N, C-alpha and C positions, 0 to 999 in steps of 0.2 A: 255052238254058234253064239257070238256075242250080240248084245242088243242092237248095236249100230247095223250089223250085218242083217239081222232079222228085219229091221225097219226098212232098210234100203233094198232088200232082195227083190221085192215086188216092183221096184221102180228102176227103170233103165237110165241110171245116171251116167253122164259122160264126165270123167274126172277132170279133163282139161277145161270143160265149160265151168265146172264147179270152182276150179282154181281161179279162172278169169273173173267170175262173179265175186268171189271173196276179195280179190285184189282191187276190183273196181269199188266194192263196198268200203274197204278200208281207205282207199284214196279219196273217195267222195267225202266221207266223214272227216278225214284229216283236213281236207281243203276247207270245208265249212267251218271247222274249229279254228283254223288259222285266220280265215277271212273275218269271222265274227268275234275273234278273240274270246270264244267261249270254250275254254279248255275242258270243261266238264263233258262236252260232246265226245271227247276222246274215250270216255268210259264206254260208249256204245260199241267201240271196236272189240271190247272184250266179251260182248254178249255171245258171239259164236263160240269163243273159247269156253265160256261158262257152260253153254249147252253141251259141248263135247265132254267136258269134265263131269257134268251131271249124269251123262249116259255111260261113259267109259271109266271114269275115276270117281265114282260116287263117294267113296270113303276118303277122298281128299277134299272134294267139293261136291255137295254142300255139307255132307255129314261130318267130315273131318274138321272143317272150319267151324261148324256148329259146336262140336266138342271142344275145340280150342278156345272159343270165345265164352264158354259158360261162366268162368269167373268174372267176366266183364259185363255180364248180362244187364245189370241194373243201370249201367252208365252208357249203354249203347242205344239210347232212344233214337228212333228214326227221325222224329220231329224236333229233337233237341230239347225236349222237356223232360221232367222227372217221371212223367207218366205216359202211358200209351204204348204203342207197338215198339218193340226193340228189334235190333238186327238179328238177335238169336231166335226170336219168334219167327221171323220171316225165313231164316235158314232152316228152322224146324219144319215149317210148312213145305219148303222146297225139298227137304230130305224125305218127307212122307211121299211126295209126288215122284221123286227120282227112284226111290227104292221100290215103290209100287210098280212103276213102269218096268224096271229091271226084273222084279220078281215075276211079272206076268210074261214078259218076252223071253226070259231065260229060265223059266220054271224054277225059280229060286225059293218060292214059298213052301214052307213045310206045315204040317198039321199043327194047329194051335195047341199049346200045352195047358195043363191044368192051372198053373199059376195065372195065366192070362184069363182063363175062364172065371177064376175067383175075383180078379180085378174088375172084370166086366160086371159081374153080379154086384160087387160092392158099389160101383159107380151108379148102376141102375137103382139100387136101393137108396143111395144118396140122393138121386134125382127125385125119387118118390117122396122124400121127406119134405118136398115143397108144399105138400098138402097139409102138413101140420107144423111146419117150422115156425119159430117165433117171428122171424122176418124172412118170408119166402123169397124176396128179391135177391138175397145173397146166396141162394142155393145153387142156381145155375151159373157155372163158371166156364166160359169158353176156353180159358187157359187149361183148366183141368181136363176138359174133353179133348183138347188138342194133344195134351201130354199122353193121355190114354191111347189115342190113335197112333202117336209116334211110338209108344211102347209096343203096341200090338204089331205094327209094321216091322219094327226092328227085331223084335223077339221071334217073329214068324219067318224072318228072312234067313236063308241058309248061308251063313257067313263063313268065309274061308279064314284060315289061320292068319294069312298075311294081311287080310282086311282088318281083322281084329287087332293085329299089331299096329297097323296104321292108326286106328282110332286111339290106341293106348299112347302112341307117340304124340298125337295131337293133344290129348288130355294133359299129358305130362308137360308138353311145351307151353300150353296155355297157363298152367299153374305156375311154372317157373317164371314166365314173363310177367304175370300179374304180381308175383311175389317180389321180383326185382323192382318193379315200379313202386310198389308199396313201401319197400325198405328204403328206396331212394327218397321218397317223400318224408318218411320218418326221420331220416338222417339230416334232411335239409331244413326241418322246422324245429325250433327250440321249444322246450316245455310241452311237448306233445306226448301225452300218456298213452292214448289208444289211437290207432291209425287204421284207416281202411283205404280201399282203392278210390281214387278221385279223378275226375276229368272235368275241368271247367267248374261249372256250378253243380254238376251231378256227382253225387257221392253214393257209393255202394253201401248197403246195409252191412254193418260189421259182422253180425252173426251169420248172415247168408253168405257173405264173401268168404269168411273164415271156413265155414262148413264146406264150401266148394273146393277147398284145397285138400280135403281128406282123401279123395280118390287119387290125385296126383301123388300124395305121400305113399299110398298103398302101391301104386304102380312103380314108383321109384324104388321102394324096398324090394319088390319082385325083381326089378332089373339088377339090383345089387347081388341078389342071391343067384341069379342065372348066369352072371358074367364069370368067365374063367380068367380074364385078363385083370391083373392087379391095378393097372392103370385105369381101366374102365370102372372097376369097383370103386376106386378112389374118386373118379369123376362123378359117379352117381351119388357117392356119399356127400360130396360138396353140394350137389343139386338138392339132396334131401335136407341138408343143413339149412340151405336158403329157404326152402318152402316151410320147414318146421319153424324157423325163426320168424317168418312172416306171420304164422298162426299165433305165435307168442305175442308179438307186438300189437296184434289186434285185441289182445286181452280177453279173448273168448275162452272161458273155462270149459264149456261144453266141447269145443274143438280139441282142447288139450287132452281131455279125457278120451275123445275119439282117437287121437294119435296114439295114446297109451294102449287102447284096446287093439288097434291095428298091430302094434308091436307084439302084444301078447299072443294074438292069433297066429302071427308068423312064427313066433318062437315055438308055439305048441305044435304047429303043422310042418315046420321045416326040418329037413334032415341035417341041415347045416347049422345046428344050434350054436356050436362053438364060434363059427365064423360070424354068425348073426349077433351073438353076444358081444364079440369084440367090436363089431361095427356099432352096436348100440352104446357101448361104453365110450368109444371115441366121440361119437356124435353128442352124447350126453355131456362129456367134459367140455367140448367146444361150446355148446349152447349154454351151459351153466355159467361160463365166463362172460357170455354176451347178454344174458337175460337182464333186463332193467330191474332195478331194486323194487320199484313200485309193483311189479308183477306179483310178487309173493306177499309183500306187506299190505298192499291195498286190495288187489283183486281176490287173492285166495284168503288173506287174513280176514277181510271184511265179509267174505262169503259165509263163514261160520256164524259171525255175529248177526248178520242180517237175514239169515235163512235162505242163502242163495239169492241175494238181491230181491227178497220178497217172494221167491218161488214157493216156499213152504206154505205161506199164507194163501197164495193162489190155488195151490193144490187142495188146501183145506176147504176153500169155498167150492172148488171143483167137485169134491166129494159130496158136498151138500147139494150141488146141482144134479149130481148123478142119482141121488135119492128120488128126485122129482122127474127125471127124464131117462131112467134106466131102461124102460121098455121100448119105446119107439124112437127116443132121441129128441133133442131140441131142434134138429135140422142141420144139414150140412153147412159148415161155415158159421154156425150160430153159437159157438162156445162163448164168445165175448158177450153176446146178447143174453145168454143164460146166466153168465157171471154177474151181469148188472143187477139181476133180480135178487141176488144173495150177497152182493159185495159187502154189505154192512156187517156181515158176520165174520169178516176176515180178522184174525188176531192182530194183524198190523195192516191197516187200510192202505191199499196201493192203487186206488182209483177204481173206476167203474167198469171200464171195457178193457179186459186184459186177455192176452193169448194164454193158452194152457201151459206152455213150456213143458209139455209131456204128451207125446203123440198118442199113447195108449189112453190116458185120461181124456184127452181131447176127442178122440174117436168115439169113446164110450158115451160121453155126454152128448155129442152131436148125432150119433147114429143108433144109440141104444144097444140092447143086447144082440139084436139081429145083425146090425151093421158091424158091431165089434167082433162077433163070431166069424163073419165073412172076412174081416180084416186079419184075424188071427189065422 
């Protein structure tokens, strides 16, 4: 029995009365909107539809829409500013509520797995570092707690194959649309070396945006290998070219390495090595002819000269920080503050407050040997 049936079973609803109420509700809101010329009121009409989708089609709305909008996260500020709540955060909260209700009413929750237990222990230990952190105020992160809850709810939910496929399509669709918008911006502006997603005065972080395209790349490769139709294989190859080209024009070297690793993993695990090899060669030829000259000469050429844009210097200082904070850690989110203490020892000074650019080193410095062990 589905969620709607369980919720309404104990209440004696008359379907005709419900239809009349819905029609009167829509007519009233429409009349008010026309009379006051406040067309935003028409959005209220969709509230019943949204409630229905939350209950019966959760993997379309809100979870599917949440997955679709992830590449757009940093430009979807609800208040129109560069900071504060974003639409994806609100959809994430709604996803937690919707899946929780469905999980309870439809008995869809399964026993929590060991991976989730380790993540919980890691976050608990990260919270405890507030007692000895360099700056305790940065330890508690509502976003981090929210993501953990979202992870626990979704990983404990007994998802069906068709529901998983729906989420995959949403992720792939979001990556494709974001890539097309970014490529259009790149082609319409002269002398633009690196590009990212932009909306009005809001601009997405290049690294974060480019990284968000890795999962669509992986899903697209999977679609290519699963299709029997040559036409569909060719269609997905075109989609893959668009998304990979977008990662290239962002100039993110880390994402480029990520794409390479994705291809290596699929080559090693796929039984269709010949097919995949041909696909890779064709895509490589197409992209090589379209890659901007600066991508190799400036981005990759200077990476060796500058130590990965100063990353090797940051890691050197990070290792010095590790010598002083290896036991308990400097505190969750405090790598930059620990870095400030020893920044003068950098072979090439790159400023005082820097990100680790290495998840393992960053975790070790912030959480010490205990937190790093939980993370591993």
